Rosetta silent file (secondary structure, phi, psi, omega in degrees, C-alpha in Angstrom):
SEQUENCE: XXXXXXXXXXXXXXXXXXXXXXXXXXXXXXXXXXXXXXXXXXXXXXXXXXXXXXXXXXXXXXXXXXXXXXXXXXXXXXXXXXXX
SCORE:     score description
SCORE:     0.000 S_00000001
   1 L     0.000  133.926 -178.570    0.000    0.000    0.000 S_00000001
   2 L   -77.012  144.265 -178.893    1.357    3.409   -0.957 S_00000001
   3 L   -86.792  145.169  178.898    1.933    5.955    1.787 S_00000001
   4 L  -109.442  149.667  179.024    0.180    9.310    1.802 S_00000001
   5 E   -83.056  142.402  175.360    1.585   12.608    2.977 S_00000001
   6 L   -94.513  -27.188 -175.279    0.129   14.406    6.002 S_00000001
   7 L  -131.555  160.353  174.854    2.021   17.663    5.352 S_00000001
   8 L   -68.893  143.186 -178.758    3.357   19.623    2.392 S_00000001
   9 E  -131.712  131.174  176.018    6.936   18.708    1.487 S_00000001
  10 E  -104.445  129.198  177.282    9.412   20.751   -0.556 S_00000001
  11 E  -154.969  174.053  177.838   12.188   18.803   -2.289 S_00000001
  12 E  -110.316  129.171  179.962   14.254   18.577   -5.454 S_00000001
  13 L   -60.798  130.610 -174.879   13.539   15.766   -7.928 S_00000001
  14 L   -65.633  -24.906 -178.663   16.618   13.481   -7.936 S_00000001
  15 L   -94.513  -47.837 -173.873   16.705   13.097  -11.739 S_00000001
  16 L   -91.923  -13.436 -176.914   15.517   16.422  -13.146 S_00000001
  17 L    62.239   17.892  178.887   16.719   18.636  -10.232 S_00000001
  18 L   -79.764  133.557  175.971   13.341   20.384  -10.542 S_00000001
  19 E   -67.962  135.598 -178.782   11.958   21.894   -7.316 S_00000001
  20 E  -125.441  148.295  170.548    8.789   20.080   -6.241 S_00000001
  21 E  -124.579  113.094  177.119    6.077   20.797   -3.702 S_00000001
  22 E   -94.451  138.191 -173.974    4.132   17.707   -2.664 S_00000001
  23 L  -100.738  156.992  174.397    0.784   18.391   -1.007 S_00000001
  24 L   -54.296  136.217 -177.946   -0.986   16.673    1.898 S_00000001
  25 L    94.188  -15.761  177.606   -2.796   13.592    0.577 S_00000001
  26 L   -68.183  151.193  174.582   -0.289   13.044   -2.250 S_00000001
  27 L  -117.306   96.336 -174.960    1.191    9.565   -2.737 S_00000001
  28 L   -69.713  154.498  174.548    4.759   10.146   -3.978 S_00000001
  29 L   -66.571  157.414 -175.352    6.590    7.785   -6.303 S_00000001
  30 H   -54.801  -37.930 -179.625    9.199    5.509   -4.614 S_00000001
  31 H   -63.550  -33.064  178.153   12.196    7.609   -5.717 S_00000001
  32 H   -82.015  -35.117  179.177   10.672   10.630   -3.964 S_00000001
  33 H   -56.179  -40.253 -178.648    9.467    8.648   -0.950 S_00000001
  34 L   -65.219  -22.678 -179.612   13.073    7.766   -0.099 S_00000001
  35 L   -83.317  -16.501 -175.988   13.952   11.481    0.091 S_00000001
  36 L   -95.799   99.321 -172.887   11.265   12.292    2.686 S_00000001
  37 L  -101.221   -6.946  179.756   12.840   11.289    5.987 S_00000001
  38 L   -81.844  115.343 -178.263   10.710   13.249    8.461 S_00000001
  39 H   -61.701  -26.325 -179.566    8.182   10.792    9.972 S_00000001
  40 H   -68.487  -15.230  179.663    5.813   13.685   10.765 S_00000001
  41 H   -77.060  -17.329 -174.022    5.300   14.226    7.017 S_00000001
  42 E   -96.668  147.855 -178.801    3.547   10.855    6.638 S_00000001
  43 L   -55.630  -39.621 -177.971   -0.108   10.070    7.317 S_00000001
  44 L   -94.703    2.474  179.095    0.747    7.194    9.681 S_00000001
  45 L    79.300    8.673  179.308    3.682    8.997   11.322 S_00000001
  46 L  -133.110  143.998  174.587    6.266    6.579    9.874 S_00000001
  47 L   -70.642  132.733  179.817    8.413    6.665    6.768 S_00000001
  48 L   -64.419  153.070  178.164    7.241    3.876    4.440 S_00000001
  49 L   -65.509  153.466  178.211    9.667    0.993    3.860 S_00000001
  50 L   -64.331  140.719  173.531   11.921    1.167    0.814 S_00000001
  51 L   -77.209  136.851 -177.518   10.559   -0.446   -2.299 S_00000001
  52 L   -60.608  -31.816 -177.954   12.903   -3.239   -3.429 S_00000001
  53 L   -96.539    0.125 -177.331   13.043   -1.948   -7.025 S_00000001
  54 L   -76.462  137.017  176.406   13.205    1.755   -6.155 S_00000001
  55 L   -69.953  146.882  177.051   16.468    3.516   -6.963 S_00000001
  56 L   -74.134  147.274 -178.242   18.324    4.957   -3.987 S_00000001
  57 L   -60.957  -28.613 -179.488   18.354    8.768   -3.850 S_00000001
  58 L   -88.267   -1.592  177.958   22.155    8.830   -3.932 S_00000001
  59 L    75.360    5.842 -177.470   22.273    6.516   -6.984 S_00000001
  60 L   -96.833  157.668  173.075   24.491    4.015   -5.171 S_00000001
  61 L   -75.556  151.774  177.785   23.993    0.300   -4.629 S_00000001
  62 L   -63.789  151.995 -179.616   23.199   -0.713   -1.053 S_00000001
  63 L   -63.829  144.955 -179.301   26.224   -1.681    1.049 S_00000001
  64 L   -86.179  -17.527  179.246   27.148   -5.348    0.911 S_00000001
  65 L   -86.180  142.673  175.106   28.398   -5.403    4.515 S_00000001
  66 L   -63.916  149.455  179.525   25.875   -5.759    7.335 S_00000001
  67 L   -57.999  141.586  178.298   25.379   -2.557    9.347 S_00000001
  68 L    84.839   -3.251 -179.770   27.851   -2.163   12.158 S_00000001
  69 L  -105.006  136.100  176.866   30.427   -4.437   10.534 S_00000001
  70 L   -69.841  150.035  177.459   33.738   -3.050    9.214 S_00000001
  71 L   -64.768  155.745 -178.765   34.406   -3.577    5.528 S_00000001
  72 L   -57.234  135.470  178.577   36.723   -6.438    4.620 S_00000001
  73 L    84.844    0.677  179.755   40.362   -5.557    5.202 S_00000001
  74 L  -118.813  147.612  176.712   39.522   -2.726    7.593 S_00000001
  75 L  -104.342  156.975  179.788   39.644   -2.693   11.335 S_00000001
  76 L   -81.183  134.515  177.665   37.183   -1.009   13.617 S_00000001
  77 L   -72.653  133.947  179.012   38.380    2.192   15.275 S_00000001
  78 L  -117.949  158.127  177.091   38.360    1.920   19.050 S_00000001
  79 L  -121.261  162.725  177.297   38.479    4.542   21.752 S_00000001
  80 L   103.312 -167.932 -177.589   39.835    4.453   25.252 S_00000001
  81 L   -82.279  132.469  178.620   42.978    3.048   26.788 S_00000001
  82 L   -65.685  147.310  178.686   44.764    0.308   24.823 S_00000001
  83 L   -69.358  143.554 -179.948   44.844   -3.109   26.433 S_00000001
  84 L  -115.151    0.000    0.000   48.174   -4.078   27.969 S_00000001
């Protein structure tokens, strides 16, 4: 089910760079939905989940590493006193 907006949202279209104003009650396309991160803008108070086929707003592929895991060949930065 597509999510509807509760509030007006001003943004720039990721492809055309055209300024857009989405109105309350609008159901934005998936590429625009990903750009609206304020939960208060949505009718149900939550940002809708990403569509599996929707392009990411930054045009990048999702990371292959699980969140919180360092990339292969990299170590995690630590803070505090080194162990002796």
